C-alpha positions in Angstrom: 0.0 0.1 0.0 1.4 3.3 -0.9 1.7 6.3 1.4 -1.0 8.2 -0.5 -3.3 5.2 0.0 -2.5 5.0 3.6 -3.5 8.8 4.0 -6.7 8.3 2.0 -7.7 5.5 4.4 -7.0 7.7 7.3 -9.0 10.6 5.8 -12.0 8.3 5.4 -11.9 7.8 9.0 -11.9 11.5 10.1 -15.0 13.1 11.8 -16.6 15.6 9.6 -15.2 18.7 11.4 -11.7 17.4 11.2 -12.3 16.6 7.4 -13.5 20.1 7.1 -10.4 21.4 8.8 -8.2 19.3 6.5 -9.9 20.4 3.3 -9.5 24.0 4.3 -5.8 23.4 5.0 -5.3 21.6 1.7 -7.2 24.5 -0.2 -4.8 27.0 1.4 -1.7 25.1 0.5 -2.9 24.8 -3.1 -3.5 28.6 -3.2 0.0 29.2 -1.8 1.6 27.0 -4.4 -0.5 28.8 -7.1 0.7 32.1 -5.9 4.2 30.9 -6.0 4.0 29.6 -9.5 2.4 32.9 -10.7 5.2 35.0 -8.9 7.8 32.8 -10.6 6.3 33.1 -14.0 5.9 36.7 -13.7 9.5 37.3 -12.7 10.7 34.9 -15.5 8.7 37.2 -18.0 6.2 34.3 -18.8 3.2 36.5 -18.3 4.5 39.6 -20.2 2.2 38.6 -23.1 -0.8 39.5 -20.8 0.3 43.1 -20.5 1.0 43.4 -24.2 -2.5 42.0 -25.1 -4.1 44.4 -22.5 -2.3 47.3 -23.8 -3.0 46.5 -27.5 -6.6 46.1 -26.5 -6.6 49.4 -24.8 -4.9 51.1 -27.9 -7.6 49.5 -30.0 -10.5 50.8 -27.8 -11.5 47.2 -27.2 -10.5 46.9 -23.5 -13.3 45.7 -21.4 -14.0 46.9 -17.8 -14.2 44.2 -15.2 
């Protein structure tokens, strides 16, 4: 049995309140990793095309308000 399978088995045994707490914690961890990826991509210039697209749309008058 893999470690992940063991963890899944233990999760199945959690009371509802503890499962809710775990889900919240996992969600926060997921968002933290996402934020780190976005920051790294931004610093590496991988998102520069988005700025160019927005500026181009602004120049053309096709930029939409959010």
